[in-house]
C-alpha positions, 0 to 999 in steps of 0.5 A: 499500500505505501510503495506509489503503484499500490497508493495510485490503485488505491485512490482509483478504487476510493474514486470508484467506491466515492463516486458509484454508480458512476463506473456502470455507466461511464459511456451513457451517464454524465458526472454530476449534472447536464450543464457545464459540464455538457460545455466542458464535453463540447470544449474537449471533443471541439479540441479533439477534433482539431487535434486528429485534423492536425495529425492527419496532415490538415495542419489548416486547423491550426488557423482556425483552432479556436473557432468554434462552431458556437455563437455563430458567426461570432470568431474565437467562439472557443476563447468564450470558455475555457479551452481545455487544451490538456484534458482534450490532450489527456482524453484523444486516446478514448475519444480517437478510439470510440467517439464517445465524448461522455466516456472521455468525460467521465474518465477525466472526471474520476482521473482528477480525483485519483491523480490529484490524491496520487500527486499529493501522496509523491509530494507529502512523501518527499516532504516527510519521508513517511509514505503512510502520512503521505497516503494520507495527505492524499485522501485530504486533497482527492476529498477535499470537502470543496470538490465536490461543489465543484463537480459540474466543472472538471477545470477546477477539479484538474488540481492534480498538476499542482502537487505533481509540480511541487513534487517535481521542483523538491526532487529537483532540489534534492537530487540535483537533476534536471529530468524532475525539474523538465517533469515540474515544467510539464506539469505547470504547463499541463496545469495552465492548459487545464485551467485558466484560473489556476494559470493566474492563482498557481504562479505567485504560490509556486514561485514562492514555494521555489524561492522558499526551496532557494532559501531555505537550502542557501542556493542564492548563488548557484549559477546552475540553479538559477539557469535551470530554473529561468529556462524552464519558465521560460519554456513554460511560458513559451508552451502557454502564450500561444492559448492566451492569445486568443482570449487576447484577442476577444478581449481587444474585440469585445471587452471581457472584463468583469465588473466589480460588482460581479467580482464581489458576488462570487467572492468568498465570505469569511464565513464561507470557511464555516460553511459546506455544501448542502449535499456533504454526507457530513457537514451537509446539514451542520455547517451551513454558516453563510450559503452563497453562490461559490461560498461552499469553503469549509475545508473539513474537520479531519484536515484542520485537526492534522494540520494544527498537528502538523504546526507542532512537527517543525523543526526546532532548533537546539536549545528550543525552550521558552526561555531560550525563546525570549531571554533568561533572567528577570529584566535584562537581556539575554546573550545577544539580546537588545532589549530587556526581557520584559520590553520582548515580552510587552511586544508579544503581548501586543502581538497576540492581543492584536492578532486576536482582536483580528480573528475577533473581527473576521468573526464579528466585523464589528465588537464594542466593548463597554467599560463603562469609563470608555467603549472599545470599538473593534473594527479596523482590521487594517490598524490592528493588522498593521500594529501587530506587525510593527509589535512583531517586527520589533519583537524579531528584531530585538530577539535573534533567538527568536528570529531563529525560532521563525526561520525554523518554523518556516524551514518547516510547515511555516511555508505552507501555513503563510501559503493557505492564509494567503489564498484564503485571504485572496479567495475575499476578492476585492472587497473582503466580507462578513455575512455579506457585509463589509470589512476593513480589511486590505484586499491583496485581490484588489491589486490584482484586479486594479493592476494586472490586466488579466485578472479583471476578466475573471470573475471567481476569486473564491477558486483560490478554494482550491489552493487552500486546500492543496495547503491544508493538505500538505500541512496534514500530511505534516500531522499524520507523519507526527501520528504515525511517530507512536503506536497508540496515535496510529488509530487516530491518523486511521479515525481521522482518514476515514473522517476526511473521506466521509467529509468528502462525499455526496450522497447518494453522488449525483449523475444526469443531474437537471436544475429548472427553466422557468417558462419551459419544459425540462429537457429529459434527464440523459443526453446520448453519444453521438451514435445514439443521437436523437434522429434529427441530428443524424438528419443535421449531420447529412446536411451540406458543410455550408449548413447553419443551425438554430435551435429552439428554444435558444437563449436558455442554458439548459438547451444551448449546452445540448445544442453544443453537446449534440453538435459533437455529431455534425459539426455544423455552424450553430447559433446557439452558445452557452459558455462564461462569456456571451457576444454581444449579438446574442442577448439580442437574438435570443429576445428576437426568438423568445416567443415566434408564434407573438413577434414571428416577424421579428423571429424569422428577421433575426434568423435570417440576419443571423444566417441560419439556413436550417432550424430545430424547434424541440416542441417538447421544450414549451409549455402548453402548444407554444411549441407547435405554435413555433413550428407553425408560424415558420413555416407559414413564413417560408420554412420546410419540413424536412423531418420530424421525430416525434416533438423535434422538427428539423426546418430549413429556411428558404 
């Protein structure tokens, strides 16, 4: 069990059990829901089709690679969403062999869990030297409670490359060999081409980690190290930049920036870290401090317990006692100490009191304590943070022994604690909030939003939560190693490992999930691979390549996502589309086609102006007789019925 292959097999088995019964229908059922999952399937299939054509010698596809078949006639529509290039490369053998996007997607979904656990296992084993502790750390990361709320977002689940990159860098610094460094670079490229958010969020942390390794190993003046790292960074950038250019072009044309209000909406609240998804098997009905969009960030009791234990596992300098930390004697400075002991104790007390005050403000936002003679108001976390920093800085200046202690802490788990805190801080977005109300706390994310242009195009700072989970799992690995040292505490570790699995589960696991579409009938909770697609799509596949298709209803995510998914079987241009960004014309098109029977001429003009040559009307999607009336209105204006399959009607426009 402690060897890497055995650990990987264990993680695979646990993934299958945790997502049961998905394994019974890998080629037909869709993990989680039929919304964003279908969007990601389309992206992966589009990539794979282009790659297969290029490998077959059609190099012209390179020039039109990002020109997806959605939102016709808009260009570069793959750049309206995550391009999913790296997952598509992973899925290419399966897609090429089967042509089944559902099977390819489900295998990627399962792999994201198992490989996340395995990557963490490899890294923590390298850090601690304890394979069993590493095995538990892998469980903490692969079953982080944050994962299941993100189940529709394969790009967010695809975080396995982060610990694998850290592992590669660690092996490089341990061995000095360039092969692990090449592996770290490959993992970074794969991570950055799997998720645009982590392309922006993870570099600051992996860079800090590399500098931490350089510092703790005293390699600041080691030329070969800097040369190796520089070459690796240049290669990574060279691989990533070509995929950024289409996004830059779309941004230059349409402006893809997110408003500050939208970014705040999808930022974490302080109480998000005390909120679990309502479907969580252990905490769903208990830890519900402040439910909000993208706010299910409760890290779990198991990882918090092990992380706290991990903070006690750091390597201490020799003669590390309380007296040696603050100096011996009463009122006199110890050897090397600059100021008397009572001054250093006062500074320590001031720093601690202000840190406690910050914690109170984060929980309560504003506190007033009545001392009768005066009132103490606690509301400005910035002031408390500044005072704590000044007191702590003076204390470090005054005490060489304390500086030695801090350096020892940072050489161990201290770096990962700092990483977890910074990631959580950044997840609060440009305006930190407590229970939905603004908090007087400096927002480092606001600096990124204001001064780093690409950050204004993303809207979910809460996804820093995955990096919080990464750092906590590493700290949990230190704690697991501590418990492994003594036989009696190993039972506690086993119990926490089991708890961590339960905390990451949703029971029953959702497959083929659907939401609601007000004003329309909900589509059937099932999609089919191209070989078994509804008959109307098989007829569309026989139309000329110049055919341009619109599917009604249009402008509703449940229907548009299905239209995109089924276009995998025919790849005709679609007026429909569903993505993180919509071209300006799409809102007008959706309004024009919202009520065809009442406004037939408006709808007809919108279809013709959009370039549509054929229309599919899903009559069953409409309430009452509206579907049949939509078809009749288009026929009356000159459309010709080519095919009918129950309530699906294919019309040709003159």
